[in-house]
N, C-alpha and C positions, 0 to 999 in steps of 0.2 A: 550813303545809299539808302533809299527809302525801303520800307517794309516790303512793298510789292515787288521790289527788285531782288529781294533776298531769296532766291529759289535755287539752292543747291541741295546738298544731301546729307545726313547722318541718322542711326537708330540702334535699338536694343530690347531685350526682354528678360523675365525673371522667375526663378524659383527661389524658395527661401531655405537657407541653411540656418541651423540654430545660432542664436546670437544676433548680431546687428548687420551681417553681410547679406545682401540680396544679389542673386546672380541670375542673369538672363538665361533662359533655358535653351535658346537657339533661334536662329534667323529663319529656319526652314518653314516654308509654307506647306500647303497640301502636297503630298507626294504624288508622283505620276500615277501610281496604282490607285490612290484614293480618288484622284480626278477621273480616272477611267471608270472606276466603280460607280461614281455618281452619274457619269454620263451614260453608262449602260443602263443604270436603273431608270433614268429618265426616258431613254429610248424605249424601254419596255412598256411604258405607259400606253403607247399606241398600238400594242399587239393585241390580237384576239384573246390570248391567254389572260392578259391583265383585265380585259373587259369581262371575261368569265369570273375572275376573282371578285369583281365588284358586285356580282349578282348575289341575291339572297332574299330573305324574307323582308317584306315591307312592314316597317313598324306602323302601328295604328295610332300611337300617341307617344309623347315623351313620358319617361318613367317618373320624372320630377322636373320642376322648373326652378333652377337655381337663381339666386339673387345676385346681380352684379354688385359687389361691395364698394365699387369706386364711383364716386359722383362724377357726372359728366359736366361739360362746359355749356352753360345755359345760352351764352351768346352765340356759340357755334351752332347750337340746336335751333335757335331762332332763325339763323341764316338758312338752315336746311328747310325750315318751313316756308321760307321765302324763295326757295328754289336754287340755293347755292350751297355747295360744300366747301368749307374753308379748311386748309391744312398747310402747315409749313409756309405761311405767307402767301399761299396761292388760293385762288377761287375758281371753281368749275361749276357750270350750270348742270343741274341734275338731268335735265332733258337731253343734254349733249353727251352724257356719259356712255361710252362704249366699253364694256368690260373686256371684250376680246381684243381691242385695239392695242397696239404696241407703242403708241405715240406718247403716252403719259410718262412723266418722270417716275422712276421706280418707287420712290418713297410715297408719292401720291397714289400710284397704282395699288401698292400694298395696303394703304389705308382704306381705299375704296373696297378692295377685294376682301379684306378681313371683316368688313362691316363694323369696325370699331366706332364708326360715326353714329351707330344706333344709341350708344351711351349718351352722346350729346343731344340727340333728338329726344330721348326720354327725359333729359333734364329740363327741356323746354316745353314739352307737350304731353298732354294726357294720351292715353291709348286711342281715344276717339279722334283726336287731332293728328296724332303721329302715324297711326296705322296705314292710312292711304299712301303716304310717302314711302314708308318702310316696305309695304307689300309691292308697290310699284317697282322698287329697286330689286327686290328679291325675284320677282317675276322676270325682270330684265336679265338678271344674272343667270337664272335657270335657262332662259331662252338662248343666251349667248355663250354660256360656259358650262352649263349643267351636264352636257353629254360629252363634249370634246375634252379629253384629259390632257391639258396643256400646262406647261410650267408656270406661266403667268398667273393662272387661276387655281392650279391644283398642287402647288408646292406644299410640302408637309406642314411647314409652319403656318401657312395661310389657312389650311384646313383646320389646324389646331385652334387658331384664333376664331375662325368662322364658327366652329362648333360652340365655343364659349358664348359668342354674341348672338347667334341664332337661337340658342336654347334659353339664355337669360332674358332675351327680349321676344320670346315666343308670343306673348300677348300682342305685340306690335306687328308681328309678321304672320300670325296664324289666327287672326280674329275674324277672318272672312268665313262665309258659309259655303264658299266654293270648294267642294270636296275634292275636285280634281287638283286644284292648286295645292291644297293642304297635303294631299298624298305626294305630290311632286316635291314639296319641301322636305317632308319626313323621309322620303326615299332618297333625296339628295343627301341628307345628313347621314343616312345609313351607308350609302356608297362612299361618301367621303371618309367615314369611319373605317371602312374596310381598306380603303386606299392607304391611309396612314398607319393602320395596324400592321400592314405588310412592309411599310417603307420608312418608318420613323428613324430607324438606325442609319438609313441612307441619307438623311437630311444633313446639311453641312454642320460640322461640329460647332458648339457654342449655343447661343441663345435660340437659334432656329431649331436645333435638335431637341432642346428642352421643351420648346413650344409644341413640336410635333408629338412628343411623348405625353405632354399635358393633355393634348387633344384625344389621344388614345384612352387615357384614364377617364376624361370627361364623357367620352362616348360610351364607355362601359357602365358608368354610373347613371347616365341620363337617357341614353338612346337604346342601345342593345349591346350585347357582347358578353355580359355576365362575368363571373369570377375569373374565367380563363383570361379574358382580355384585360381585366383589372390587374391581375397578377403580373401579366406581361408588361403592362404599362408602368406599374410601380417599379419593377426591376429595371426597365429601360430608363426611366427618369432618374433613378438613383445613380446609374452609370453616367448619364449625361451631366448631372450636377457635379459629381465627383471629378469629371474630366474638365469641367468648365469653370468651376469656382475655386478660389483659394480657400484655405482652411478658415480664414477670417471672414468669409462670406462674400468677398468682392469677386467679380468676374475677372478672368485672366485678361480679358480685353482692356481692362482698366478704364472703361468708358462709363462715366456717370449716367449718360443718357440710356445706355443699355442696362445699367443697373436698375434704373427706374422702371424700364420695361419688364425686367425680371421680377421685381417686387409686385408690379401690377399683375403679372401673369400668375405668380404663386398665390397672391391674394384671391384671385378669381378661382383658382383650383381649390383652395381651402374652402371657399364658399360652396363649390360643387359637392365636396365631401359632406359638408354640413347639411345641404339640401337632401342628400341621399342617406343621411343619418349613418354615415360610415366614418370610421376612425381615420384621421389623417396620419400617414406614416411619418415616423420620426425624421427620415431623410428629407421629406418635404418641409415639415415644420421647422427643423433645424436650419435648413437653407433659407427659409423665409425670415426667421428671426435674425440670423447673422447677416443676411442680405439687406434687411431693413436698416440695421445698425450701420452697415457700410455705406448705404445710401445717405443716411443722415450725416455721416462723417464727411460727405463730399458737398455739403451745402454751406452757404455763407449766411451772414446775418439777416438777409432778406428772405431766407427760407428757400431760395431757388438754388439750382445746381451751379457748381463752378464750371468754367469753360475749359474742358479737358478732352483730349483724344477725339477731336473732330466734332464734339458736341457744343451746344451753347447752353445758356442758363435755363431754357424752357421756362416754366413758371412755378412760383411758389404754390399756387393753387393746385397744380397738377401733382407736385411732390406731396403736399399735404393730403390730397385726396387718396393717393396711393398708400401712404402710411396709415391713414385712418381706416382704409379698406382692409388692412391686414388684421385689424382687431387687436394688435399687440401694443404693449407699452415698452419700448426699448430706447436706450440711450445711444447717442451717436458714437460710432467707433472712432475715437480720436487718434489712437496710436496704431494704425494698421501697418502690417508688414507686406504681405503679398499684394493686397489691394493698393497699398503704397501711399495713400493720402494721409498726411499728418495734419490734424485740425488743432490749432492753438486758439483758445478762447479765454477772454477775461473781460468781465463786464460786457460792454457793447461791442468790443473789438473781436473779430474772428479772422484768423489766417488759415489758408489751405496751402500745404507745401507738398510738392510732388517729390517724394523721397524713395522712389523705386525705379528700376529700369523700365523702358518702354515695353509694351506688350509684344508677344511673339507675332511673327508675320502671319501665322495661321489663325490668330485670334481675332483680328480686326482688319478691315480695309479703311484706309484714311487715318491711320494712327499718326501720332505727332511726336516730335523730338523735344519733349518738354521737361526733361529731367532737371530737378532742382529749381523749377519755376515756383512762384507763389502768387496767391491772390489775397486780397485783404478787403474787409468791409468794416464800416463804423455804423452799428445798428443796422437799419434797413438800407443804408447807402453803401454802394460799392466804391472803393477808392482805387486800389491797384487790381488790374485784371490781366488775363491773357486775351488775345484778340478773338478767340473763339473759333467756331466753325459753322458750316451750313446746317448741320444736324438734320432734322426732318425736312429741311428745305434744300436738301442736296440736289444739285443740278440747276438751282436758281442763280447761283453765283458763277461768274466767269471762271473757267478752269484755272487760269493763271492765279487768280486771287485765292481760290480754294486750295491750290497747292502751296501758295505762300503761307496760308494760315497754319499749315502743318509744320512749318519750320521753327527752329529754335528761336529765331529773331521775333517771331510772333508771340512769344511767351516772355513773362517777366523773369528773366534769368540772364546768364552770361553767355555770350558767343565769343569764339576765338577765331581770328582771321576770317571773319565773315563765313564761317562754316557751321553746319549743323552738328550737334553733339551726336546724333545718330542719323544715318543716311535716310533720306526721304525719297522713295521711288515713285515714278509717274504712274505705275500700275496700282497705287494705293497702299503698297506694303512699305515696311521699314527695313532697312538693311543693317550694315555693320556700324558699330559705334559704341555706345554704352553697353558694356557687358556686366558691369559690377557696380553696385552702389553700397557704400557703407553708411550706416545710420546710427546716431546716438541721440537719445531724448532724455530730458530730466525735467520733472515738474515739482521739484521741492520748493517749499515756502511760497507756493502760489505763483512762482515765476516759471514760465514755460520756455525751455531752451531746447532747440533741435539743431542738429548738425548733420549734414550729409555731404558725401563726395562721390564723384563718378569718374570713370576712366575713359570717357568718350573722346578725349583729346590726347590720350597718352601715345597711341600708336603714331599719330601724325605729327605731334608737337612735343611729346615727352613731358606733358603737363597734366596734372590732376586738377579738376575744378572742385573746390570745397566751399560750401556755403554754411554760414552760421546765422541763425535767427533767434531772437529773444523777445518775448512779449512780457511786459511788466505785469505785476499782479493786479494793478488797477486798470489795465488795458489802455493806458494813456501814452505808452511809448513802445515803439518797435525799434530794436537795434539790429544791424546786420553787418556781416563782413563776407566778402567774396575773395577767395584766395586761389591763386594758380601756383601749384607746388611741383617742383621737378620730380620726375619719375621715369626710369628707363632711359633710352638714348634720346638725346636732344638733337634735332636737325640743325644743321648749320644754315646760316643766312640771317636775314633781317629778323629782328624781334617781332613776333606776331602781335597784332593789335587786338586787345580785348574790348568788348562793348557790353555793358550791363544795362538792361532796359527795365523800366518800370512803366508799363502801359497804364494810362489813366482811364477810368470809366467815363462815359459821357456824362456831362453835367458837372464835371470837376474843373473848376477854373484854376489856372496856374499862372503865377507871377514869379519871375526870377528875383532872387535877393540881390542887394547892391554889390556884394562881393563876388557874385558869379559862382558860388559854390553851394547853392541851395535854391529852394523855391518855397513859396507859400501856396498851399493847396486849399481851395475853398469849395466844399461840397455844396452844390445848389440846394438850399433848404436845410442844410446841415452845418456841421462844425468845420473848423479849419484845422489843417495839419501843416507843420513845418518839416520840410525835408532838408537835410544837411548831408554832405559827403566830403570825403577826402581820399587822396590816393589816385585821382584821375581828373580828367577834364570834364566839367559838367556842361550839359546843354539841354535844351528843350526842343523836341522835334514833333512832327505830325505823326499820327497813328490812326488806326481804325479799330472798331469793335463791332462784333456781330451780335445782334440781339436774339431773343428767344423765338422770333419768327424768321430768323435767317437773314435779316436786313442789316446792311452795313451802316455804321455811324462814324463820322469823322471825330477824332479826339486827339489827344497829345500823349507823348511819352517823355519821361525823364531819362536821360542817358548819361552814364559815366564811361569814359573811354580812356585808354592808355596803352602802353606797351608792356609786354611780358618779357623781361630780360632773362639772363641766364639763371637767376635765382627765383624766377617767377614774378609774381606781383600780388598786391593786396589793396583792396579798396574797402573803406568802412563807410557806412551810411546809417542814417537814423530817420525815423518818422515820429514826431511828437505832436500830440493833440494841442491845439491852441484855442481853447474856448469850447 
């Protein structure tokens, strides 16, 4: 059965107990009372009372102009100068943009609404060249969305990001001598600040709530609001960070793409404090330091992100820009617990191992059943990958493919009886499955060994999946073993079939060995690797991989299959560099 036909169901989530056992906290999404609260809050935006709350003194100028510490994408900025905005593999003509329309994909709409593209424009153009484009877009937004308080344009997280970008790029949007326009921009910022000041805690939990509270703080330091708003914002973001991040700095969504967004956001917030000559609270600096280490621990040898939890690799340039923007010198978090990604590195070889339960249903939409999957790179070349996800190009892929990418079969790990280790639901949530992961790691004598097991197949099949990985000190050999061990009651009937997949990155040429129990892998422009296995039937099948723009590429996968009898099963395999 092909990857795109493997669309059934399993899932899980995690809190950390002392020691090596990671337990998923629960499958529950937002409660009915929470959903009603958010709904009522949004309905209140259209009331006369809320309109009165947005009134206040018009600021005459910004208190300071913070510097955006993150470098933009020059190529994307040059496209803007030519009249096109590029995002997530899509292109839209600037003249055709209607901020109030509901026809754009959500990810593209949020990108436009946040004005994050100003960063790219500034990377490609001086103020003189870029200001006409920037001012034209701000005028259009004020005309279409400046008065009507609607969710598409006035969400708390969007206003939080808009405050960052409008203030950091004030020279691009406020260079005109048109005093009426300048007043509209400054008053718009003030109204947006009052809006999120009253509703940041009503933003959805997670990164969106952190972003809204960041906007409250930025508005207090740059626009107006003073010590009272600043104190409120700092207390709010401390709560949001504590609720949203594990102690090791990783988001509970376990999404590297969201982790990158968090590091970018906190890096910008740090820059606002510096511009205002204010001290950055420990809660923010600690979250930034730990979050950056967690982000670096989810990268491969090419410097780009791994393909986890619905995200794709994005780009090494963007990761590097975010890390440089923090102004910090931190090392990758290699042995994460709550964050869950174990990074094994020796010489040029890097492995990423998912050794934690899936995220809770309330933490992320589009989460994946990827427990005990791994990815591998040789220098700047990827060798073993997961199939990835649409990421910021969400909506560009057919729904059937997007759902298949969330399955266990789309990850380089073991599936049993063609079932997901954790249930994948059509509404974007994850259901029952993995509830507990046990983890052991040893890095003595330069050899990295990691072992993990999960209970995602215990209830249905009475079997625990255990995976052992070892990376040699010279980085030239990876050995692994996948075991199915009896636990609990075993169902009667035919022995279930296990399938272990190793999805290959694009550009990896594969040739089966003469004995049919291995393959020679040749990285285009790189080295060769020999794959060997025993304990199952070996085959080579088609696969696909999603790149950093959300575009699919045809590739191959190595497959080991067999039956799990009454005593379980075991399959050993190895990857050895050949030149």
